[in-house]
C-alpha positions as CSV (number, residue, x, y, z in Angstrom):
1,M,156.5,117.7,101.8
2,H,155.8,120.3,99.2
3,R,152.3,121.7,98.5
4,W,151.6,119.6,95.4
5,A,152.4,116.4,97.3
6,R,150.2,117.5,100.2
7,A,147.4,118.2,97.8
8,L,147.6,114.8,96.2
9,A,147.9,113.1,99.6
10,L,144.7,114.9,100.7
11,V,142.9,113.7,97.6
12,V,143.8,110.2,98.4
13,M,142.6,110.5,102.1
14,L,139.4,112.3,101.2
15,A,138.4,110.1,98.2
16,P,135.6,107.7,99.0
17,A,136.2,104.0,99.0
18,L,136.4,103.0,95.3
19,P,136.6,99.3,95.0
20,A,133.4,99.0,92.9
21,A,133.9,102.3,91.1
22,A,137.5,101.5,90.2
23,Q,136.6,98.1,89.0
24,D,133.7,99.3,86.8
25,Y,135.5,102.4,85.6
26,P,134.9,103.6,82.9
27,T,131.1,103.2,82.4
28,R,130.8,106.1,80.0
29,P,133.1,108.1,77.7
30,I,136.1,109.9,79.2
31,R,136.5,113.4,78.0
32,V,139.9,115.1,77.4
33,I,139.8,118.8,76.9
34,A,142.5,120.1,74.5
35,S,143.1,123.8,75.0
36,Q,144.7,124.6,71.6
37,G,141.8,123.9,69.3
38,A,141.3,121.5,66.4
39,G,144.6,120.9,64.5
40,G,146.7,122.3,67.4
41,L,149.6,120.2,68.6
42,S,147.9,119.0,71.8
43,D,144.7,118.2,70.0
44,V,146.5,116.1,67.3
45,W,148.7,114.3,69.9
46,M,145.8,113.6,72.3
47,R,143.6,112.2,69.5
48,A,146.4,109.8,68.5
49,V,146.7,108.7,72.1
50,A,143.0,108.4,72.6
51,D,142.7,105.9,69.7
52,Q,144.7,103.4,71.7
53,L,143.9,104.5,75.2
54,G,140.2,103.7,75.0
55,P,140.7,100.0,74.6
56,I,143.4,99.9,77.3
57,L,141.0,101.6,79.8
58,G,138.1,99.5,78.6
59,G,136.0,102.4,77.3
60,T,136.1,105.4,74.9
61,V,138.2,108.5,75.1
62,V,136.9,111.6,73.3
63,I,138.6,114.9,72.7
64,E,136.9,118.2,73.2
65,D,138.5,121.4,71.9
66,R,138.2,124.4,74.1
67,A,140.6,126.9,72.6
68,G,141.1,130.6,73.6
69,A,142.8,132.9,76.0
70,A,146.2,131.2,75.5
71,G,144.8,128.0,77.0
72,T,143.0,129.5,80.0
73,I,139.5,128.7,78.6
74,G,140.3,125.0,78.4
75,A,142.1,124.9,81.7
76,R,139.1,126.6,83.4
77,A,136.6,124.3,81.8
78,C,138.6,121.3,83.0
79,S,138.8,122.7,86.6
80,E,135.0,123.3,86.7
81,S,134.2,119.7,85.7
82,A,133.1,117.0,88.1
83,P,136.1,115.4,89.7
84,D,134.9,111.9,88.9
85,G,137.6,110.6,86.6
86,Y,135.6,111.4,83.4
87,T,137.3,114.7,82.6
88,F,141.0,115.3,82.0
89,C,142.8,118.0,80.0
90,I,146.0,118.7,78.2
91,I,147.4,122.1,78.9
92,S,150.6,124.0,77.9
93,T,153.3,125.5,80.2
94,E,152.0,129.0,79.4
95,A,148.4,128.3,80.4
96,M,149.5,126.7,83.7
97,V,152.5,128.7,84.8
98,I,152.6,132.0,82.9
99,N,149.1,133.2,82.1
100,P,147.9,133.0,85.8
101,V,150.6,135.6,86.7
102,I,150.3,138.0,83.8
103,N,146.6,137.7,83.1
104,P,145.0,136.4,86.3
105,V,141.3,135.3,86.1
106,P,139.4,136.2,89.3
107,G,138.5,133.1,91.2
108,F,140.6,130.8,89.0
109,E,144.0,129.5,90.0
110,P,145.0,126.6,87.8
111,M,147.8,125.5,90.1
112,K,145.2,125.0,92.8
113,S,142.3,123.9,90.7
114,L,143.9,121.2,88.6
115,A,145.7,118.0,89.8
116,P,148.8,116.9,87.9
117,V,148.5,113.6,86.1
118,T,151.6,113.4,83.9
119,K,154.0,115.7,82.0
120,A,153.2,114.4,78.5
121,F,156.0,115.8,76.3
122,Y,158.5,118.5,75.7
123,L,158.3,120.6,72.5
124,Q,161.7,121.7,71.4
125,Q,161.8,125.1,69.9
126,V,164.2,126.7,67.4
127,F,165.4,130.3,66.9
128,A,164.9,130.6,63.2
129,I,165.5,133.5,60.8
130,T,164.5,133.9,57.1
131,A,167.3,133.3,54.6
132,Q,166.3,136.6,52.9
133,T,167.6,138.4,56.0
134,K,171.1,137.4,55.1
135,A,172.3,137.1,58.8
136,K,174.0,133.8,59.5
137,S,174.7,134.2,63.2
138,F,173.5,136.0,66.3
139,D,176.3,138.5,66.0
140,E,175.4,139.2,62.4
141,L,171.7,139.6,63.4
142,A,172.6,142.1,66.0
143,A,174.7,144.1,63.6
144,L,171.9,144.1,61.0
145,A,169.3,145.2,63.5
146,K,171.6,148.0,64.7
147,A,172.1,149.3,61.1
148,N,168.3,149.0,60.4
149,P,166.3,150.1,63.5
150,K,162.8,148.7,63.9
151,T,162.8,146.8,60.7
152,L,163.2,143.2,62.0
153,N,160.2,141.5,63.6
154,Y,160.1,138.3,65.7
155,M,157.4,135.9,67.0
156,S,157.7,133.8,70.1
157,A,155.4,131.2,71.4
158,S,156.9,131.2,74.9
159,L,157.5,133.9,77.4
160,T,160.9,132.4,78.3
161,K,162.0,132.8,74.7
162,T,160.5,136.3,74.6
163,A,162.6,137.1,77.6
164,F,165.7,135.9,75.7
165,V,165.0,138.2,72.8
166,E,164.4,141.2,75.0
167,E,167.6,140.5,76.9
168,F,169.3,140.2,73.5
169,N,167.9,143.6,72.5
170,R,169.1,145.2,75.7
171,K,172.6,143.7,75.4
172,H,173.2,144.9,71.9
173,G,171.2,148.1,72.0
174,I,168.8,147.0,69.3
175,D,165.1,146.7,68.8
176,L,163.8,143.5,67.3
177,V,160.1,144.1,67.4
178,R,157.7,141.5,68.8
179,V,154.6,140.8,66.8
180,P,151.6,138.6,67.8
181,F,150.5,135.5,65.9
182,K,147.5,133.2,66.1
183,G,149.2,129.8,65.5
184,G,151.8,127.8,63.6
185,G,150.2,128.3,60.2
186,D,150.3,132.1,60.6
187,A,153.9,132.0,61.8
188,I,155.0,130.0,58.8
189,N,153.1,132.1,56.3
190,S,154.6,135.3,57.8
191,M,158.1,134.0,57.5
192,M,157.5,132.7,54.0
193,T,156.7,136.3,52.9
194,N,159.5,137.7,55.0
195,T,156.9,139.8,56.8
196,T,158.3,138.4,60.0
197,Q,162.0,137.6,59.9
198,I,162.5,135.7,63.1
199,A,160.5,133.1,65.0
200,I,161.2,131.0,68.1
201,F,158.8,128.2,67.4
202,G,158.4,124.4,67.5
203,I,161.1,122.9,65.3
204,G,158.7,120.4,63.9
205,N,156.7,123.2,62.3
206,L,159.8,124.7,60.7
207,I,162.0,121.7,59.9
208,E,161.1,121.4,56.2
209,L,161.8,125.1,55.6
210,I,165.1,124.7,57.4
211,R,166.0,121.7,55.3
212,G,165.0,123.6,52.2
213,G,167.2,126.5,53.0
214,K,164.4,129.0,53.2
215,I,165.1,129.7,56.8
216,L,168.1,129.2,59.0
217,G,168.2,127.7,62.5
218,F,170.5,129.5,64.9
219,A,169.8,127.6,68.1
220,V,167.5,125.1,69.8
221,D,166.3,125.1,73.5
222,G,166.9,122.4,76.0
223,D,170.1,120.5,76.9
224,T,170.6,118.5,73.7
225,R,170.4,119.2,70.0
226,S,167.3,118.1,68.0
227,P,167.6,114.8,66.1
228,L,165.6,116.6,63.4
229,A,168.5,119.1,62.9
230,P,171.6,117.9,64.6
231,D,173.7,120.6,63.0
232,I,171.9,123.4,64.9
233,P,173.5,124.0,68.3
234,T,171.7,124.6,71.6
235,F,171.5,128.1,73.0
236,R,174.3,127.3,75.4
237,E,176.5,125.9,72.6
238,A,175.8,129.1,70.7
239,G,177.2,131.2,73.6
240,H,174.1,132.1,75.6
241,T,174.4,131.0,79.2
242,R,170.7,131.4,80.2
243,H,169.1,127.9,80.3
244,L,166.1,127.8,78.0
245,A,164.1,124.8,78.9
246,P,161.7,123.4,76.2
247,T,158.0,124.1,76.5
248,F,156.0,121.2,77.8
249,F,152.4,120.0,77.7
250,G,150.9,118.3,80.7
251,I,147.8,116.3,81.5
252,Y,145.6,117.3,84.5
253,A,142.4,116.5,86.2
254,P,140.0,118.5,88.3
255,V,141.2,118.7,91.9
256,G,139.4,116.0,93.9
257,T,139.6,113.4,91.2
258,P,140.2,110.0,93.0
259,R,143.9,109.1,92.9
260,P,143.3,105.5,91.7
261,L,141.5,106.9,88.6
262,I,144.3,109.4,88.0
263,D,146.9,106.6,88.3
264,K,144.9,104.4,85.9
265,F,144.7,107.2,83.3
266,Q,148.4,108.1,83.6
267,A,149.4,104.4,83.2
268,G,147.3,104.1,80.1
269,V,148.7,107.2,78.5
270,A,152.3,106.2,79.4
271,K,151.7,102.7,77.8
272,V,150.5,104.2,74.6
273,A,152.9,107.1,74.1
274,S,156.0,105.3,75.3
275,S,155.8,102.7,72.5
276,P,158.5,103.1,69.8
277,E,155.9,102.9,67.0
278,F,153.8,105.7,68.5
279,Q,156.8,107.9,69.1
280,Q,158.1,107.3,65.5
281,R,154.7,108.1,64.0
282,H,153.4,110.9,66.2
283,M,156.3,112.5,68.1
284,N,159.8,112.3,66.5
285,S,158.8,114.2,63.3
286,R,157.2,117.0,65.4
287,G,160.2,117.5,67.6
288,L,158.5,116.1,70.7
289,T,160.1,114.2,73.5
290,A,158.0,112.0,75.7
291,V,158.2,112.4,79.5
292,L,155.1,110.5,80.8
293,N,156.1,110.7,84.5
294,K,153.9,109.8,87.5
295,P,151.7,112.4,89.3
296,D,154.0,113.0,92.3
297,E,157.1,113.6,90.2
298,F,155.1,115.9,87.8
299,A,153.9,117.9,90.9
300,R,157.4,118.5,92.1
301,Q,158.5,119.7,88.6
302,L,155.5,122.1,88.5
303,D,156.7,123.9,91.6
304,Q,160.1,124.4,89.9
305,E,158.4,125.5,86.7
306,R,156.4,128.1,88.5
307,A,159.6,129.6,90.0
308,E,161.3,129.6,86.6
309,G,158.2,131.1,85.0
310,L,158.2,134.1,87.4
311,E,161.9,134.7,86.7
312,A,161.2,134.6,82.9
313,I,158.3,137.1,83.3
314,K,160.4,139.6,85.2
315,A,163.4,139.1,82.8
316,S,161.2,139.8,79.7
317,G,160.5,143.4,80.9
318,L,157.1,143.2,79.3
319,H,155.2,143.0,82.6
320,P,156.7,145.5,85.0
321,N,153.9,145.2,87.6
322,V,154.9,141.5,88.3
323,K,157.2,141.4,91.3
């Protein structure tokens, strides 16, 4: 039995008898911490879920935004909350898997401090380039970058995608320059002005620009093409053998939260977000794919994600101290 399963089993064994508590739950509002801030993807999605989740649970679900430090502030606030079933959080892959390795916070290890509830959804990302750049393929992009050193910039919302670009640089002897960005709005504005020529970003953020011909999509991550842009190949179809899994957002609870309450919350979220109407309205247009698995399955996947995250960190070459 792997360590996440052992941890969940321990929670079940140590949890007090809950017949009355489980029957009465909830008796006050349930808080969900969103680590991206107001208007961020997790905030918007979780608010849409909360509107229907409250009545299903027999109470009220409120969203509290705790943005900053690439999700670490929200994750830590969640972990430090009472494990009583009245605090949950929605956290990205980066905050759970990547940040703790490259920017560890003394005394805080999210993989040990937060219990998995469900993998909420995948966010499919697209490698996009401005039409003004004139390149129409990865090979043309490499040739352009070689002819014009240090003139092409890129943004990446995920370290696994950053690792891809840095490998692309090394393979072709070029220097696409990574630039920071604050969020989706900044990324789009920077591409619109051609200040930044390349972005690997959520396809839902860029699809209208792709459809309008202002930017071109070279490839999408994951195993299948996006229904938003079926003409754009996957990275593998475009000739790149490294598997680039989509970014995901997961829901967690403070470790020690009674398992019956975790299960009740997971079941409620799954009921809301698995409905075709909800997915059509709140997910499909944003390039999101629902997962909504149970805690034990999510725990097993997190162990794998951590191993893949370490590989991506090393492959990026941006953190040579990580072994």
